[in-house]
C-alpha positions, 0 to 999 in steps of 0.5 A: 239451534245454532246461532248466527253468532256461532256460525260466524265465529265457526267460519271465522275458526275454519277460514284463519288458519287456511288464510295464514297457511297462504300468508307463511307460503307467500313469505316464504317464496318471497324475495327474503325466503329466510324471514319468518312469520313471527319476525315479520309480525315483530317488524310490523308490530314495531313500525306501529310501536317505536319504542317498544321493550322486549316484553312488549313485544314478547307479549305481542308475538304471544313467546316467552321472554328467552324466545323473543330474546334470541329472535330480537338478537336475529333480527338486530344482527341482520340489521332490521332492529336497533336496541336503544338505551331507555334514557329513563330506566338504564335497565330497559331498552327500546327496540325500533326498525331500521331502514333496512328493517323498514324495507324489508317489511315493506318487500314482505307485505307487498309481496303477501299483498299481491299474493292476496289480491291474485286471489281475490281477483276471482271475484266479482266486485261486490264479493270483494267489497263485501270482504272489505267491509268485513275486514273492516269490520274485524279490524274495529272489534279486534283492535278496540277489544281488550284483552279478554273482554268477551262481553264487550263492556 
């Protein structure tokens, strides 16, 4: 007999790729179509984690250091990220968003938000409230869970 946790986990596995596909489609069609999802995720990470280094960013995005270095080089040359030497360790470089990086991130987020809102508009107010509450629960669950902790302890 399948339990409710298995059903919920399966539903998440089924719907998350659909949401990400819509997210990617929206990113490609919005005002900066050459801003790819890993670039957007990098900008979003740096907005919340100013001063992070290349390793922090690579771990978050889930790519190798050489791949992350190339992505950061691209975003830096486009004027979206700035590198600042770490005052406590000359070998380290801190990353942060420029004003242009903040602006392109805001534009991309608004485009995706509008796309999601258009889909959500097809639902009843109660259904929207249910999804909103569910997203808040998922955010709490995944924001607090340490990597690899499947027991919640």
